[in-house]
C-alpha positions in Angstrom: 106.0 -123.8 73.5 104.0 -127.0 74.3 100.3 -126.8 73.7 97.5 -128.8 75.3 97.1 -130.9 72.1 100.8 -131.8 72.3 100.6 -133.3 75.8 101.1 -137.1 75.8 97.9 -137.8 77.7 94.5 -139.5 76.8 92.1 -137.5 74.8 89.5 -137.4 77.6 92.0 -136.0 80.0 92.9 -133.2 77.5 89.2 -132.5 77.1 88.8 -132.3 80.9 91.8 -129.9 81.2 90.2 -127.8 78.5 87.0 -127.6 80.5 88.9 -126.7 83.6 90.7 -123.9 81.8 87.4 -122.6 80.5 85.9 -122.5 84.0 88.9 -120.8 85.5 89.0 -118.2 82.7 85.3 -117.4 83.4 86.1 -117.0 87.1 89.1 -114.8 86.3 87.0 -112.6 84.0 84.4 -112.1 86.7 87.1 -111.1 89.2 88.5 -108.8 86.6 85.1 -107.2 86.1 84.5 -106.6 89.8 88.0 -105.2 90.4 87.7 -103.0 87.3 84.3 -101.6 88.3 85.6 -100.7 91.8 89.1 -99.4 90.8 91.0 -102.3 92.5 94.3 -103.6 91.4 95.2 -107.3 91.2 97.5 -109.3 89.1 98.1 -112.9 88.0 100.4 -114.7 90.3 102.8 -117.7 90.2 102.0 -120.1 87.5 99.2 -118.0 86.1 101.6 -115.1 85.6 104.2 -117.5 84.1 101.6 -118.9 81.7 100.6 -115.4 80.6 104.2 -114.5 79.7 105.4 -117.8 78.3 102.2 -119.4 76.9 99.8 -116.5 76.4 97.4 -118.2 78.7 97.2 -121.2 81.0 100.2 -123.5 81.2 98.8 -126.4 79.3 99.2 -128.9 82.1 98.2 -126.6 84.8 94.7 -126.7 86.4 94.5 -123.8 88.8 94.7 -120.0 88.8 96.2 -117.6 91.3 96.0 -113.9 91.7 97.6 -111.4 94.2 96.3 -108.2 95.7 97.8 -105.7 98.1 96.1 -105.7 101.4 94.2 -102.5 100.9 92.8 -103.6 97.5 91.9 -107.0 98.9 90.0 -105.5 101.9 88.0 -103.3 99.4 87.2 -106.4 97.3 85.8 -108.2 100.3 83.6 -105.1 101.0 82.3 -105.4 97.4 81.9 -109.2 97.5 78.2 -108.9 96.7 79.1 -107.4 93.3 80.0 -110.9 92.1 77.4 -112.5 89.9 75.2 -115.3 91.2 77.3 -118.0 89.6 80.3 -117.0 91.8 81.1 -116.7 95.5 84.0 -115.2 97.4 84.8 -117.2 100.5 87.2 -116.1 103.2 89.3 -118.8 105.0 87.3 -118.7 108.2 83.9 -119.1 106.5 84.1 -122.9 105.9 81.8 -125.2 107.7 82.6 -127.0 111.0 85.2 -124.5 112.1 87.5 -126.1 109.5 90.6 -124.9 107.7 92.1 -125.6 104.3 94.5 -122.8 103.6 94.8 -119.1 104.7 93.7 -118.0 101.2 90.5 -116.4 100.0 88.9 -118.0 97.0 86.4 -117.1 94.3 84.4 -120.3 93.6 82.7 -121.0 90.3 79.3 -122.5 91.2 78.8 -123.8 87.6 81.4 -126.5 88.3 81.6 -129.7 90.3 84.9 -131.3 91.0 83.8 -134.8 91.9 81.0 -136.8 93.5 80.5 -135.5 97.0 82.2 -137.4 99.9 83.3 -137.0 103.5 85.8 -134.3 102.7 83.1 -132.1 101.1 80.8 -132.7 104.0 83.6 -131.7 106.4 84.5 -128.4 104.6 81.1 -127.7 103.1 79.9 -128.3 99.6 81.4 -125.0 98.5 84.8 -126.8 98.3 83.4 -129.0 95.6 83.6 -126.2 93.0 86.7 -125.0 91.2 88.2 -121.7 92.3 90.7 -118.9 91.8 93.0 -118.3 94.8 93.5 -114.7 96.0 96.8 -114.3 97.8 97.4 -111.1 99.7 100.6 -109.1 99.5 101.8 -107.6 102.7 104.9 -105.5 103.4 107.7 -107.2 105.1 110.8 -105.7 106.9 114.0 -105.2 105.0 115.8 -106.8 107.9 116.3 -110.5 107.2 116.3 -111.2 111.0 112.9 -109.6 111.5 111.6 -111.4 108.4 112.7 -114.8 109.7 111.0 -114.1 113.1 107.8 -113.2 111.3 108.0 -116.3 109.2 108.5 -118.5 112.2 105.4 -117.0 113.8 103.3 -117.6 110.7 104.7 -121.1 110.4 103.6 -121.9 114.0 100.1 -120.6 113.4 99.8 -122.6 110.2 100.8 -125.9 112.0 98.2 -125.1 114.7 95.6 -124.5 112.0 96.3 -127.9 110.5 94.4 -129.4 113.4 91.3 -128.1 111.8 91.9 -129.9 108.5 90.1 -133.0 107.3 91.9 -136.1 108.5 95.0 -136.8 106.5 94.4 -133.7 104.3 97.9 -132.4 103.7 99.9 -131.6 100.6 103.2 -131.7 102.5 105.8 -134.5 102.5 107.1 -135.1 106.0 110.1 -136.7 107.5 109.3 -138.7 110.6 110.5 -135.8 112.9 108.4 -133.3 110.9 105.4 -135.5 111.1 105.8 -135.7 114.9 106.1 -131.9 115.2 103.0 -131.3 113.0 100.9 -133.8 114.8 101.8 -132.3 118.2 101.0 -128.7 116.9 97.8 -129.9 115.3 96.6 -131.5 118.5 97.1 -128.2 120.3 95.5 -126.3 117.5 92.3 -128.3 117.7 91.7 -126.8 121.1 91.7 -123.3 119.7 89.0 -122.1 117.3 90.1 -121.9 113.7 88.7 -118.4 113.4 90.9 -117.2 116.3 94.0 -118.8 114.8 93.2 -117.2 111.4 92.8 -113.8 113.0 96.2 -114.1 114.6 97.6 -115.4 111.2 96.3 -112.3 109.4 97.5 -109.9 112.1 101.0 -111.4 112.0 101.1 -111.4 108.2 100.0 -107.7 108.0 102.0 -106.5 111.0 104.5 -104.4 109.0 102.2 -102.8 106.5 102.8 -99.0 106.5 106.0 -99.3 108.5 109.2 -97.6 107.4 112.0 -99.7 106.1 109.6 -102.2 104.7 110.1 -101.9 100.9 109.4 -105.5 100.0 106.2 -107.6 99.7 105.4 -111.1 100.5 102.5 -113.5 100.0 102.2 -115.7 103.1 101.2 -119.3 102.2 103.3 -121.8 104.0 105.0 -125.1 103.2 107.4 -126.9 105.6 110.6 -125.3 104.6 109.5 -121.9 103.2 106.7 -119.4 102.8 105.4 -119.3 99.3 107.3 -116.1 99.0 108.0 -113.4 96.6 109.8 -110.3 97.8 110.0 -108.0 94.8 110.7 -104.3 95.3 107.8 -102.0 95.6 108.5 -100.7 92.1 108.0 -104.1 90.6 104.4 -104.4 91.8 103.5 -100.7 92.0 101.6 -100.9 88.7 100.3 -103.6 86.3 100.3 -104.1 82.6 97.7 -106.1 80.7 98.8 -108.9 78.5 97.1 -111.4 76.2 95.7 -114.4 78.1 93.5 -117.0 76.3 92.2 -114.5 73.9 91.4 -111.8 76.4 93.8 -109.5 78.4 94.6 -109.8 82.1 97.0 -107.9 84.4 100.5 -108.9 85.4 103.0 -106.8 87.5 105.1 -104.3 85.5 108.2 -105.9 87.0 107.1 -109.4 86.0 110.6 -110.3 84.8 112.1 -109.8 88.3 109.1 -111.4 89.9 109.2 -114.6 87.7 113.0 -114.9 87.9 112.7 -114.8 91.7 110.4 -117.8 91.6 111.4 -119.8 88.6 114.9 -118.7 87.5 115.0 -119.2 83.7 111.2 -119.1 83.5 111.0 -119.2 79.7 112.5 -122.7 79.7 109.8 -125.4 79.9 110.3 -128.2 82.4 111.3 -131.7 81.2 108.6 -134.2 80.2 109.0 -136.2 83.5 108.3 -133.1 85.5 105.2 -132.3 83.5 103.9 -135.9 84.0 104.4 -135.5 87.8 102.4 -132.3 87.7 99.6 -133.9 85.8 99.4 -136.7 88.3 99.0 -134.3 91.2 96.3 -132.0 89.9 93.1 -130.9 91.6 90.6 -131.5 88.8 92.1 -133.1 85.8 92.6 -136.8 86.7 90.5 -139.0 84.6 88.4 -140.2 87.5 87.8 -136.8 89.1 84.3 -136.4 87.9 84.8 -132.8 87.0 81.7 -131.1 85.6 81.3 -127.6 84.1 78.1 -126.1 82.7 79.1 -122.7 81.2 76.5 -119.9 81.1 73.9 -120.6 78.4 74.7 -124.3 78.1 71.4 -125.3 79.6 
């Protein structure tokens, strides 16, 4: 498998990615500590789970970290948020400054980091957004019925487009057709008239509506793009328990049914993407571009 040293990028960018990985690992270990001390289950999600299985750690060109928790464990984690050390902060989506919105995702921020020199975007969301983070996605039960699942998705999608009215101007990771751009602008204009906190409450209620219902044996993490929810719907057995696997010299949890989970997202997940795809990934990263100004002062470095 490709390693960070084998990437065809400048030495400084490799060094920056290495620092990003170190900061993210520190954050994951703090989350792991808090969850372990309180008997809460979480597992590495998406590319973080893929990296654990395929690379034994971070995907070399990746610069973020994602975890997933079931709703009950997530709510318990929020209740224990003060257990995080002083160098970390758990922030819920509605807690950003200026009634603003980025994504319907809770994050654990590493306060020992700085992504870049502060600017208008940081003033809009609050300086907390200028630290690197681990995303915490929430798994909710969804109906076995495809029709009910599609209805729920459309509701979540509408709420997401309304929430985009509370984003920093031009702050979108989506690529739109002209018609899509028109629809999103119209929805955003309406959404600005409704407090972000209200919309996020509706979003959470809609996402968790089927929890505990019969005939709801699948799970889904709701984070939206234009044409699909960031969606995994493994069986309950796949995510009922976790196993710990090597990750950057430590051990972190992944779902026991990780093979089904990863195949659902990536297909042949052990096959690395072509070089061109890796280069596109590197050009779109949060922290690792050579002019990002990323800083990380690990504990004891001062």
